[in-house]
C-alpha positions in Angstrom: 0.0 0.0 0.0 2.8 2.4 0.7 4.2 1.8 -2.8 1.0 3.2 -4.4 1.1 6.5 -2.4 4.8 7.1 -2.9 6.4 9.6 -5.3 6.0 9.0 -9.0 8.9 7.8 -11.1 10.5 10.4 -13.3 9.4 10.2 -17.0 11.7 8.0 -19.2 13.6 9.0 -22.3 10.8 8.0 -24.7 8.1 9.9 -22.7 10.3 13.1 -22.6 10.9 12.8 -26.3 7.2 12.4 -27.1 6.2 15.3 -24.9 8.8 17.5 -26.6 7.6 16.4 -30.1 4.0 17.6 -29.4 5.0 20.8 -27.7 4.2 23.8 -30.0 6.9 25.9 -28.4 9.5 23.7 -30.1 8.1 24.5 -33.5 7.8 28.2 -32.7 11.5 28.3 -31.7 12.4 26.5 -34.9 10.5 29.0 -37.0 12.0 31.9 -35.1 15.5 30.5 -35.6 14.8 30.1 -39.3 13.7 33.7 -39.5 16.8 35.0 -37.8 18.9 32.9 -40.2 17.1 34.3 -43.3 17.1 37.9 -42.0 20.7 38.2 -40.8 23.0 35.2 -41.6 22.1 34.6 -45.2 22.5 38.3 -46.3 25.7 38.5 -44.4 27.2 35.5 -46.1 26.0 36.7 -49.5 27.7 40.1 -48.8 30.9 38.5 -47.8 31.0 36.3 -50.9 30.5 39.4 -53.1 33.2 41.2 -51.2 35.7 38.4 -51.6 34.9 37.7 -55.3 34.0 41.2 -56.7 36.7 43.9 -56.4 35.5 47.4 -57.2 37.6 49.8 -59.1 37.8 53.2 -57.4 39.8 56.4 -57.6 42.0 55.3 -54.7 42.6 51.7 -55.8 40.6 48.6 -55.5 37.7 48.8 -53.0 35.3 46.1 -51.8 31.5 46.3 -51.1 31.4 44.8 -47.7 27.7 45.0 -47.1 24.5 46.0 -48.8 22.7 47.9 -46.1 19.6 48.5 -48.2 18.8 49.0 -51.8 20.6 52.3 -52.1 23.2 52.2 -49.3 26.3 50.1 -49.1 29.3 49.8 -46.8 32.5 50.2 -48.8 36.1 49.4 -47.8 38.8 51.2 -49.8 42.5 51.4 -49.1 42.6 55.1 -48.6 39.3 55.8 -46.9 38.9 52.6 -45.0 35.4 51.5 -44.1 32.7 54.0 -45.1 29.0 54.1 -45.6 28.0 55.1 -49.1 24.7 56.3 -50.5 24.3 55.3 -54.2 23.1 58.3 -56.2 20.5 58.6 -58.9 17.7 56.4 -57.3 15.7 55.9 -54.2 14.6 52.6 -52.7 12.2 51.7 -49.9 13.5 52.1 -46.3 14.5 48.9 -44.6 15.2 50.2 -41.1 12.4 52.7 -40.7 9.5 51.5 -42.9 6.2 53.2 -42.7 4.2 50.0 -43.5 4.8 46.3 -44.0 4.6 46.7 -47.8 7.6 49.1 -47.7 9.6 46.6 -45.5 9.0 43.8 -48.0 9.8 46.0 -51.0 13.0 47.2 -49.2 14.1 43.6 -48.6 13.5 42.8 -52.3 15.5 45.9 -53.3 18.4 44.8 -51.1 18.5 41.4 -52.7 18.1 42.9 -56.2 21.2 45.0 -55.6 23.2 42.0 -54.2 22.2 40.0 -57.3 23.3 42.8 -59.7 26.6 43.0 -57.9 27.1 39.2 -58.0 26.3 39.0 -61.7 28.5 41.8 -62.8 32.0 41.2 -64.2 33.4 44.7 -63.6 32.4 47.1 -60.8 33.4 50.7 -60.7 32.7 53.3 -58.0 33.0 57.1 -58.2 32.9 59.4 -55.2 30.7 62.4 -55.6 30.9 64.2 -52.2 29.0 63.5 -49.0 25.4 63.8 -47.9 24.0 65.6 -44.8 24.4 62.3 -42.8 28.1 62.1 -43.6 27.8 59.2 -46.0 29.8 59.2 -49.1 27.7 59.8 -52.3 28.7 57.1 -54.8 28.0 56.3 -58.4 28.2 52.6 -58.9 28.7 51.2 -62.4 28.2 47.5 -63.1 29.8 46.4 -66.5 29.8 50.0 -67.6 26.1 50.7 -66.7 24.9 52.8 -63.9 23.3 50.7 -61.2 20.5 53.3 -60.8 19.1 52.4 -64.3 19.1 48.7 -63.5 17.4 49.1 -60.2 14.7 51.5 -61.7 14.2 49.2 -64.7 13.8 46.2 -62.3 11.0 48.0 -60.4 13.0 48.1 -57.2 13.7 51.9 -57.2 12.6 55.2 -58.6 14.6 58.1 -59.9 15.8 60.5 -57.3 17.9 63.6 -57.5 17.3 65.5 -54.2 14.4 66.9 -52.2 11.5 65.1 -50.5 10.9 61.5 -51.1 7.5 59.9 -51.8 5.9 57.2 -49.8 6.3 53.5 -50.7 3.1 52.5 -48.8 
């Protein structure tokens, strides 16, 4: 009789595995981890591959595009200037880090990947410095195989022409 009222045996290996298999938190964690991978790790690896394989001819020597920040902003590493943030001139893309709506965020991510793809497909890359903007970023004109990247981004529907002044909404 004392055996029936005593403490329960801890669950075995099979029972713990089955409980974990049916726990929805496991699947939620998996989806969240996959989202983090897609949002941060995959773009970072793609940028590093482009930086390693695609040298960019510049005024001060060979530069590297270390990171595509969004569709019209890159991080450039040049021998003379070192690491610098650069705004690509001639076009505007949706904002990735301060979107006004979900549609703008999705369009911004597409524009970022479009720019990465254009860089990856190009055989020759050339960058020309054209001063700095009010945020201290270098203003850059990027040419891919002799063609301004602004034209390719606009033609692909990922950007619109931009010179200066107020920007329109992407929402």
